[in-house]
C-alpha positions, 0 to 999 in steps of 0.5 A: 538679426537682433536678439528677439528675447529683448523684444519679448516679455520675460519667459516662464523660466530660464534655460537649463543652468550648469547646476541642472546639467551636472545633475544629468551626468551620463554616469548618472543615467537614472536621474533622467529616467526618474525626472522624466517619469516624475515630470512628464505625465505622458510617460505615465500613460499606457503606450500603444504596445500590447506589453511593457517595454523591455530593456534591450541588451547593452550589447547592441551597437550605438547605430542600432539604438539610434536607428530604432529611435529614428524608426519609432519617431518616423512611425509616430510611436512617440512614447516608445521613442522616448522610452528607447532614448531612456533605455539607450542612455541607461545602457551607456550609449551617448546620444548624437546629432542623429538621436537628439533630433529624433527624440526631440521630435517625439517630445514636440509631438507629445507637447511635453515642455519639461521633458524637452528642457531635460533633453536640452540639458543633455544636448548642451552637456554633450556639446551639440548645443552650438556644434550641430545646427540640426539639433539647434533647429530642432530645439527652436521647434520644440520650444516654439511648439511647446509654448516657450517662445522666450527659450526658442529665441534664446536658442536661435540667438545662440546658433552661430551658422544659421541655415534655412531651417533655422530661420524657418523654425524661428519665423514659424514659432513667432507666427505661432505666438502671433508675434506677426511684426517680429516674424516679418522682422525675422524675414527681413533679417533672413534676406539681409543675411543672404539666406534664400527663403523657401516655400515654407518661409513664404507660408509663414510670412503670408500668414503674418501679413494676413494678420496685419491691418489691411492696408499694411498687410495687403502691401506686404502680402503683395510683395511676398506674392511677387517674390514667390513668383520671381523665385518660382516658388509656386508650390501648391501649399505656397499658393494656398497660403497666399489664397488664405492671406488675401481672403483674411485681408478681405480681398476675395477677388485676389484669391479668386484670380490667383486660384484661376491662374493656378492649375494644380489646385488641391483639396486645400485650395478648393476649401480655402476658396470656398471659405474665403468667399463665405467669410467675405459675404460672397455666399452665392459665389461660395456655393458656386465654387462648391458645385465646381469643386464636385464637378472637378472630381473632388470629394468634399471633406469636413472642412468643405462642409463646414466652409460652405454651410455658412453660405446656406445659413446667411442666404437662408437656403434651407433646402441646399443646407439639407442636401449638404446635411444628407451628404454628411450623413452618408459620410459618417466621419463628417457627421461625427466631426464637431465642426461640421456639426457646429456649422449644421446647427448654425445653419438650421437655427439661422433658418429658424429650424431650431428643433432640427439644429438640436437633433444635429447637436444630439447626434454629435458624439464628441461635443467641443465648445464650438458645438455647444456655443452654436446651439446656445447661440441658436437658441438665443438668436431665436429667443428660445431663452429658457432653452439656451440657459438650460443648455448653458447649465448642462454644458457647465455641469456635464461636459466639463467645458468652461464657457468662453466669450462666445458662450457668454455673449449669447447667454447674457441677452438670453438671461435679460429676456427670460422671465424665469431668470429673475436675478439678471444682474447675477450673470454679470457677476458670473462673467467677472468670476470667469475673468471675461469682463474685459472681453469686448464681445461680452462687454457689448452684450452686457451693455445691451443687457443693462440698456434693455433693463433701463439702466443706461448709466451702467451701460455707460460705465461699461462703455467708458471703461472699455480699453478698445471699442469697435463699431459694435460697441458704439452701435450697442450704446447708440441702440441702448439710448434709442431703446431707453428713449434717449434719442438726443444722446443717441444722436450725440454719440454718433457724432462722438464716434466719428471723432475717435479713431480705432486701432489698426489692429485690435490685437496690438496695443502698441500703435500710436495715433498715426496708426489709427483710422477714423471709425465709420458708421455702418449699415447697423449704425444707420438702422439704429440711429434713424429711428431716433431721428424719426422719434424726435422728428429731427429732419435735419439730422436725418437728412445729414445721416442720409447724405452720409449714407449716400457718400459711403454707398449705403443708402441703397442697402435695403435695410438702410433704405427702409430705415430712411423711408421710415425716417422721412415718413415720421418726420412728415416728408411722405413724398421724400419717403416715396422718393427713397422707396423708389430708389431702392433697387431690391426691396424686401417685405419690410420696405413695402410695409414701412411705406404702406404704414407711412401712407396710413399715418398721413391719412392717405389710405387710398395710396396705401391700398394702391401700394398694397396692390403693387406689392402683391404684383411684385410678390408674383415675380419675387417670392420673397415679397409677400404680404405678412402679418405686419402688412395687414396691420399697416393696411388696417391702420391706413383704412382706420385713419382714412375712414375706409371702413368697408375697404378695411373689413373686406381685407380682414375677411379675405386676408387668410383666403387670398394671402394665407395670413391668419388673423391674429390679436393685433389684426382684431385690435386694428379692426376694432379701432377701424370700426370704433373710430368711425362711430360703430362702437356697438359693432366693434364691441361685438367683434371683440366678443367673437374673437377666438378664445385663444387670442389675447383680447387686451389690444382689442379692448384697448382699441374699444376703450379709445373709441369710447373716449372719442365718442363718449360712450360711457356704458361700453367704455366701462365694460372695456375698462373693467376688462382691461384693468383685470388683464393689465392693472398696471397700464396707466392709459386704461385709467386715464381713458376711463377718467377722461370718458367720465370727465368729458361726460361731466361725471366728476366724482367717478373721474376722481374715483378712477384717479384715486384708484390709479394713485393707490395702485402706484400707476403714473400717467405718462406726461404730455411731451412734444419735440421740435428740432431747431439748429443742432438741437431737439427742444423738448416741452412738457405740459405747462413747462416753465423750465425752458429758457424761453418759457416766459416769452412762449407763454406771453406769445401764446396769450397774445396769439389766442386773442388774435385767433378769437377775433378770427372765430376761434373758441377754446374747447375747454372740454379738453381740460379734464379738471373741475375748474372754472372756464378762465382757468381752463383756457389758461391750462390749454395755453400750456399744452406741450404741442402749443409750447413747441409750436410757439417756439418754432414760430418765434425762432424760425423765419416767416414762411418756414414749415413748423414740424412738431412731434407729440407722444400722446394723441393731440387734443381737440383744442390744439387741433383747432388752434393749429388750424387757426395759427396756420391761417393767421401766420401763413405757416404750414404746420406738420404735427405728428401725434402718437397715431398719425400726422396732421398737415395744417395749411390755410386753416385746414387739416389733412385729416379732415377732422377725422382722427 
């Protein structure tokens, strides 16, 4: 084997020099004692004996000294053994190849590297450094376990005739320092020197294989497995190592097959299997193995409980988790185990029982960092952000523990959401102070934080500075773009992601491009990007992503499937949305809600109600599918857009008695919209006044104000607007709607007063904006837009088209122009509406007969709605226009909404 010291970074210090050795001459034994007591803090602590050690008579024989030393080491009396060694040397007894392994074992157990180096000097002085392979092996073990891999390699390189223990010690040391490839190289060298491996060797080699990239690790791991079978090295601990190896490489089925073939499984075997299944997301199988383990007569220990609880956590099987908790309570040593406590806290918090998780946390006496992290993460995931931050401060102040990357990756999201935590960016400074700014998980959390603050430029800076980006990094940046409305950038980034390659092993920076594999979008990527396609009505890109999801067997995942249903529905393809819905094998309440909402947006209220009935029937068979608060919001919206007032009111009055859903703020707002849109403005006003006092009325007043805008009810509109401006003085839409009510009623002075107040308050109106997909791009148009390359051509086309429409009976609805200008100028302004510009772009750039799909961020105005009907008839085009509330399908001069929107 080659010298490993040449392949490693410089060690912290050299081996003992000749000068050091001369200072430790045996005729100066007090030097060792003085240096030992000075440099080894362990020896300054009280020993386990009840009285101070006494110097033993120098008349004792060397054999009795050494036997005492070895006996104390065997009995784990390590401090006593070291003191015996010191007294022996003070008595002039020369240590030999039996004494050195014993005292070095004690040093290893006490993790005292400095003391180990001093005893190493004695080893060299008395000639046992090269003459005794046993002593040398013990030294390799000392350096390996006490944190000096460089000196371990030097000692190993100096062994002339290495035995099996030499190789085992060196390979184990390399594994301990995560030098996985060097450990495997050592194993190859061992075989080349015709040294037969033992079970201990195979355990270390299996560990090294499990930490390689899956492809290489599995290939080499199978070879190790085959070798163990051929050599009949099938001891239980070897089998356990192979089980753990297959598990870590993501091959739980291999672990399971090996487990079932082996008859002498012990407690470790069962724990390894349960942990393997749980870590590979086979949660039901993990629980089944737990049951079989108990039936086989094994008593679960702390490792078992900590391994099976994550399965309960992910499956949200609270009752099963409580049963395991009860078992842990009956076994006191388990509940006092910090790792068991961590798993229990995680289980309760994941099942949204945060207070129960906190009670477990409080009951654990010895709180390690994992337990603090579990509770902080539990608070943060359930958005108990103030509690998460307070516990974080308590951990730093009272426990003496330093936060790690796991702590910070939970605290950063909590800090950005917590209103009481005003200086949010200071958490980034704290991350830098703790030296965690290069940690990938913390970087991901920081990117998310800045995106949610609207500072995507900083997120981009962090993203671009990352040395290694994993799939979570890309998903976080894509999500950041979506949150900030930069849907085009989000779509571009998903293509960039597929062009890069990730390193085989994130812990190894030595891989070249040949050792990289392309990054593949996962279900989170699709769930993140598909809403972007939906927001932009980017159907072509959505279909492309759908094809990719089918190719990688993710299209039928319930979360991805639900996102696809939503995407197709919001791109105007309600029938495709239903087809995807029908193909999803297991649907959850979100899947049903998405399609009900989709039918409502398309004005197909009767189909929404029929789907709701199917959902209720499904809920009788599957308790996981039951109508919730969102279901009724979707239903009321569907009834509102379809003018189904009686049906909506009937649902509202029965939602609690029939389905156990208490009417909340959003439900009242929807029913107010239902009544107001149908012209029942007075009844809607009465409903707002009868709302329970504890509910926030802002949404209901907003719905009422919108109804007053549609039906030009100035009196109630003023009441609603005054209420809203008191509750939400910074929301631009309230001012705009009131101003529009005044303008459409000819009250120009009052309209100007509202606009003036809006300007004084610094509130800005959201500009009208429309999108249309063409080729690989999504084109965006603002009202009166002149920035697009085809702007001049678009305006000319619209003017010509307007003349053709007038000949067919079109009369511009200038009431939509809320400015006090003459009629001719109003007609010119109407031609500049963003949806008309997007529509003109689609007509000029697509083949005749092609369906035009446009999305708008505001409600479509009366004139654009009327114009779209004429355009669909004159040019024989189907036009699908989505505004902020619903879809309009224009065909042959009519709209699917029946002019009710």
